[in-house]
N, C-alpha and C positions, 0 to 999 in steps of 0.2 A: 656529389658523390655518385659514381656509376652504379647502376642497379645490377646486382648479382642475380643470376638465374637461380630460381628456387625450385627444388624438386617438389612436386605435388604430393601431398599426403592424402590418400583416399579417405581416411577416416575423418580428418579435419574438414575436407571438402564436403563430406556427407553431413557433418554437423552444421557447417555453414548453410547448406541447402535447407536443413530443417529449421534453422534460425530464420531464414527468409520466409519459409512457410508459416512459421509462428507469427512473424511480423504481419503477414497478410491476414491471418486470423484475428489479430488484435485490431487492425484497421477496420475489418468488418464488424468486430465487436463494438468498437466505439461508434460506428455509424448506426448500428442497431440500437444501441443504448440511447443515442440522441433522438431516435424516432420512437422511443418508448417500448421497444421490444426487449425488455430487460432479461427475460429468461433465455431468449436466444443469444443475447449478448454474453451472458454468463457462460453458456456452453462454449462459445468461441474462445473466451479467455481460458477456460479450463482445458480445452483442447490444445491451446498453445503450450500451457504448462506440461501437459502429458506428453506432447511430442518431444519437447526438449529433454524431459527426464528420461524418456525411453531411449532417445538418441545418445544421451550420456551413458546410459547403461550399456548400450550396444558397443560403445567405444571401450568401456572397461570390462565388458563381458561379465557383468554382475547385475544385481537388482537394487543396488544401494539407493539410487536416485528416485526410482519409482516407489520404493518402499518408504522413503522419507516423504515424498509427496502424498502418498496415501495416508501416512500418519499425520501430516500437517492438516489435511482436510478433516480427518476423523477428530482430531483434537479441537478444531474450531467448531465442529458440529456438537461435540460434547460440552464445550464451553458455553454454547448458546443455551444449554439447558439450565445453567445457573441464572440466566436472565429471566427465564420463565418462572423461576421460584419466587413466590411472594413471601414476605416476612412471616415466619411461623409455619410455613408449609413444609414441603418435603425436606427433611434434614440433609445437610451437605453430605453426611456420611453415606446416606442411601445412594446418592449419585456417584460419589467417588469410588465406592466399592463395586458399582456396576460398570464403571468406565474403564476403558482400555488405557487412557492417558497416564494415570499415575504409574502403572507398571512400565509403560514405555519410557517414562522419564526416569525410572529407577527410584521413584519416591515411595515412601511408606504410605500406604492407604490410611493407616491410623493417623499419621501426622497430617495428611491432607484433610482428613475428616474433621480435624480440630480447627481448621481455618474457617473464616467467614466465607460466604459465597463470593464476595468481591475479591478476597485474597486468593481463593482457589482459582477463580477465573483469570486473574492476572498471571498466576503460575502457568496455566494452560496456554494463555496467549503468548507468553515468552517462549514456551516450548514450541508452539506452532511456528513462530517466527524462525527459530533455529532450524526446524525441519524444512521449511520452504527454502532457506538458504542452502541447506545440504542438497536439496532436490535439484535446484536450477543453477547453482553457481553464479557465475558472471554472465548475464544475458540481458541485453536491452529489451528484447521482445518479452521475456518473462517478467521483467520489471514492469512493463506497461500492462501486462496481463494482470499482475497482482494489484496494480493501481486501479485497473478497471473493476476488479472484484471488490476492492475497498469502496469505490464510489457506488457500486450497486448495493452493497450492504448498507451504506449510509442512506441511500435513496429509499430503501425498504422500510426505514424507521417511520413509525406512525406518530405524528405530533411533534412539537418542537422540543419536548423534554429530552434531556440527554440520559443515556444509560451507561454507567461505567463499564458494565460487562460488554455491551455491544461496542462501545467505543474502544475498549481494550482489544476486541477482535479486529476492528478496523485499523487500529494502530499497528497491530501485528502484521497485517497485510502491507501497510505503507512502509514500515521499517524493513520488511522483507524485500519490498520493491527497491528501496534505496540500497540494500545490501547487494542486490542483483545488478544495479546500475546507479552509482552515486550521482549521476547527472540527470536523474529523473526529477526535474524541477517541480512537476505537478504533484508528485508524491510528497516532496519536501514541503510544498505549500499547504497541502491538506493536513499533514502531520502538525505543522505549526498552528493551524487553526484549532485543531483539537486540543493541543497542549495549552494554548491560550485560554480555551473555554474552561479548562480545569485549573486555571491560575498558575500554571507552570510557565511563567513569562520568560525567564532567562532561556529555558529550553526552546520555547516557541520562537523567541528572537533568533536563536542559533539556526533553527530549521528554516526560518523565513529568509535570513541572510544568505544561507546556502542556496535556497531557491532563486533569490534575486541575483546572485552572482552568476547563475547559469542562464537565466532568462529574465529580462526586464518586462515581464508581463504586468500590466497595470493591476491585475488582481493581486498578485504577490506583493507588489509595492504598496497597495492600499492596506493589505493585512499587516505588513511590516510597520507601516506608519501607525496603525492602531496600537500595536504592541509597544512601539517606542513611546507613544502617548501614555499608555497604562503604566509604563515603567518610569514616567516622569521625565522622559527625554524629549522635552518639548521642541527644542531646536531641530533635532533629528527627525522628529515626527513631521514637523512643518516641511522640511526639505524633501523628505521621501514622499509626502502627500503631493507636493507640488510636482515632483517628478512623475508620480502616478497619473496625475491629471494631464500632464503634458503628453505622456505616452498614450493615454486613453484618447485624447483629442486627435493625436496623429493616426491612431488606429480606428477612429470613429466609434469608440465605445462610450456609451452614455451610462452614467450611474448616479443615483441620488446621493446627496451629501451625507445623509445620516444612516445609510444602509449598514447592516452588520457585516461580519466577516464574509469574505467572498470566496466561493468555491466554483469550480467550473469543470465541464467535460472538455477533454482535449479533442480538438478537431482531428479527423483522420489525416488531413493535410499537415497539421502540426506534428503529429506522430511521425509521419513520413520524413519530415524535415529533421526531427531530432534523433531518429534512430541511427543516423550515421555519424553522430558526434563522437 
């Protein structure tokens, strides 16, 4: 079919240019994170999100996207305060009445105050996810920025013990990443690992199958094999594990047989290859 000449849209061209700048910020962020410069990496990921939100506002001539991004960040900061609460310490009511989030959600502070800290944190995480989605829309670069922030949040955790509040915040970032770009296989893999850790095996399987359909990375295949095994799907587990080992061997990746769920940083090169999909 012959190509028809298309009139350039200056606004769309401007947004595409910002998307490209955000992609470069993400590549830099991943490189910094792999070298241990986590605070600098976080700044790059946050800058990418801010650039895209402000560019979308400029197109619409309003502040909807920047406002949503600010609210998403504020909500996650406030959700983190529930994690710091020890049993019997600061009442949930004292936090929710001081927080901005219940009012932004349109929720009754009284109703929120009646929740456990875990339930309140889940409500906050769900709201943050929706605000990130409002802020960035469909954007590959923002999807990878959100994934990067989720990985940094996981890396900050001290010790092997899981925290439902912290993992809820991480899942909000991962789900927002998948909302911005459903082809973000790394976000789907990480989401599957967390879901499996909390025994939500059917949901974990769905997330990992989604990741594996996009990228046959041995990490994802290995995680999927473990979930198949936990679900009693031994034949599928065997097949997927064999495929994982085959791909790992081809890619020169060595892994011990009894290692736990696998997670990984995306190489800047991998990000560059996937952003055009």
